[in-house]
C-alpha positions as CSV (number, residue, x, y, z in Angstrom):
1,M,-1.9,2.0,-25.1
2,T,1.5,2.7,-23.6
3,K,2.2,3.2,-19.9
4,Q,2.8,6.9,-20.5
5,E,-0.6,7.2,-22.3
6,R,-2.4,5.4,-19.4
7,N,-0.6,7.7,-16.9
8,K,-1.7,10.8,-18.8
9,D,-5.3,9.5,-19.0
10,F,-5.3,8.8,-15.3
11,K,-4.0,12.2,-14.4
12,K,-6.5,13.8,-16.8
13,F,-9.4,12.4,-14.7
14,L,-7.8,12.7,-11.3
15,K,-9.0,15.5,-9.1
16,L,-6.7,16.2,-6.2
17,T,-9.3,18.4,-4.7
18,N,-11.5,15.3,-4.2
19,P,-10.4,13.9,-0.8
20,I,-11.1,10.3,-2.0
21,H,-8.7,10.7,-5.0
22,F,-6.1,12.6,-2.8
23,L,-6.1,9.7,-0.2
24,A,-6.0,7.0,-3.0
25,V,-2.9,8.5,-4.4
26,G,-1.3,8.6,-1.0
27,L,-1.5,12.3,-0.3
28,G,0.1,12.8,-3.7
29,S,3.0,10.4,-3.2
30,G,1.6,8.1,-5.8
31,L,2.0,10.8,-8.5
32,S,5.7,10.4,-8.4
33,P,7.0,9.9,-11.9
34,I,9.4,7.2,-10.7
35,M,8.4,4.2,-8.6
36,P,5.0,5.6,-7.2
37,G,4.4,2.4,-5.2
38,T,7.8,2.8,-3.5
39,M,7.0,6.5,-2.8
40,G,3.6,5.5,-1.4
41,S,5.3,3.0,0.9
42,L,7.8,5.7,2.1
43,M,4.9,8.1,2.7
44,A,3.2,5.5,4.9
45,I,6.0,5.5,7.4
46,P,5.6,9.0,8.9
47,L,1.8,8.5,9.1
48,W,2.4,5.2,10.8
49,L,4.4,7.0,13.5
50,L,1.2,8.8,14.4
51,F,-0.5,5.6,15.6
52,Y,2.6,3.5,16.4
53,G,1.7,3.4,20.1
54,L,-1.8,2.1,19.8
55,Q,-2.7,-1.0,21.8
56,P,-2.6,-4.1,19.5
57,A,-6.4,-4.5,19.4
58,L,-7.0,-0.9,18.5
59,Y,-4.1,-1.1,15.9
60,W,-5.8,-4.1,14.2
61,V,-9.2,-2.3,14.3
62,F,-7.5,0.6,12.6
63,I,-6.0,-1.7,10.0
64,L,-9.4,-3.3,9.3
65,V,-11.0,0.1,8.9
66,T,-8.3,1.5,6.6
67,F,-8.5,-1.7,4.5
68,I,-12.3,-1.5,4.1
69,F,-12.0,2.3,3.5
70,G,-9.2,1.5,1.0
71,C,-11.4,-0.9,-1.0
72,F,-13.9,2.0,-1.4
73,I,-11.4,4.8,-2.2
74,C,-9.4,2.6,-4.6
75,Q,-12.5,1.5,-6.4
76,K,-13.9,5.0,-6.6
77,T,-10.7,6.5,-7.9
78,S,-10.3,3.7,-10.4
79,D,-13.8,4.2,-11.7
80,D,-13.4,8.0,-11.8
81,T,-10.1,7.7,-13.7
82,H,-11.2,4.8,-16.0
83,T,-8.3,2.6,-14.9
84,H,-7.9,-0.6,-12.9
85,D,-5.1,-0.6,-10.2
86,S,-3.2,2.3,-11.6
87,G,0.3,2.4,-10.2
88,H,-0.6,5.9,-8.9
89,I,-3.1,4.5,-6.5
90,V,-1.0,3.7,-3.4
91,W,-3.4,3.5,-0.5
92,D,-2.9,-0.2,-0.7
93,E,0.8,0.3,-0.1
94,F,0.0,2.4,3.0
95,V,-2.1,-0.4,4.5
96,G,0.5,-3.0,3.5
97,M,3.3,-1.1,5.1
98,W,1.3,-0.5,8.3
99,I,0.7,-4.2,8.6
100,T,4.3,-5.0,8.1
101,L,5.5,-2.3,10.5
102,F,3.4,-3.8,13.3
103,F,5.8,-6.7,13.5
104,I,9.1,-4.8,13.9
105,P,10.5,-5.6,17.4
106,Q,11.5,-2.0,18.2
107,L,11.2,1.5,16.8
108,S,14.5,2.0,15.0
109,V,15.6,3.1,11.6
110,M,17.1,-0.3,10.9
111,W,13.9,-2.2,11.6
112,I,11.8,0.3,9.7
113,A,14.2,-0.1,6.7
114,I,14.0,-3.9,7.0
115,A,10.2,-3.8,7.0
116,F,10.2,-1.4,4.1
117,V,12.6,-3.4,1.9
118,A,10.7,-6.7,2.7
119,F,7.4,-5.2,1.8
120,R,8.7,-3.6,-1.4
121,I,10.3,-6.9,-2.5
122,F,7.1,-8.9,-2.1
123,D,4.9,-6.2,-3.5
124,M,7.0,-5.7,-6.6
125,A,8.0,-9.4,-7.2
126,K,4.5,-10.7,-6.5
127,P,5.4,-14.3,-5.9
128,W,2.6,-16.9,-5.7
129,P,-0.1,-16.4,-4.4
130,I,0.2,-12.6,-4.5
131,R,0.3,-12.5,-8.3
132,W,-2.7,-14.9,-8.5
133,F,-4.8,-12.5,-6.3
134,D,-3.5,-9.4,-8.2
135,K,-4.6,-10.9,-11.6
136,R,-7.9,-12.5,-10.6
137,I,-9.6,-10.3,-8.0
138,P,-11.3,-7.3,-9.4
139,G,-12.2,-3.9,-8.0
140,G,-11.1,-2.1,-4.9
141,F,-10.9,-5.3,-3.0
142,G,-8.5,-6.7,-5.6
143,I,-6.4,-3.6,-5.4
144,M,-6.1,-3.9,-1.7
145,V,-5.9,-7.7,-1.1
146,D,-2.6,-8.4,-3.0
147,D,-0.8,-5.8,-0.9
148,V,-2.2,-7.3,2.3
149,I,-0.9,-10.7,1.2
150,A,2.5,-9.1,0.4
151,A,2.3,-7.6,3.9
152,I,1.7,-11.0,5.4
153,F,4.8,-12.4,3.6
154,S,6.8,-9.3,4.6
155,S,5.6,-9.6,8.2
156,F,6.8,-13.2,8.3
157,T,10.1,-12.1,6.9
158,V,10.5,-9.4,9.6
159,Y,9.6,-12.0,12.2
160,I,12.3,-14.4,10.9
161,M,14.8,-11.5,10.9
162,T,14.0,-10.8,14.6
163,L,15.2,-14.4,15.3
164,V,18.4,-13.9,13.3
165,I,19.5,-10.4,14.2
């Protein structure tokens, strides 16, 4: 089955009126015909601005809740659309970006861009061990965990950049 056929099948079973599906596809950003993961990562940024000022402990509680919730909505959407880790499911990119953005030293376009680029590089390239988790961990947890690991790599990169810039 070609990528176009898989995308067509995914969209055939997707119901945007279902709030679980709508969130899993990143409020529709994951339905972009080009680079849906990148579009999901971009969509995560304005949402992140809504909780940017949270105290660190509350921020990490929020991340944990959105991760657990993400495992559920990604699994449910995958099941409903008869796919596994469709590129259209981008809630994992939301959480990955939110983790990475926590580590920027100040609120600025430059640092947001650095975090975005770092996350996209690790999420797309999937160096070890990200690729290992991506290939071997099934279900909603598997969809979410590789992006969290990419976010850890990205966060470390952002931290290193704070020392250099």
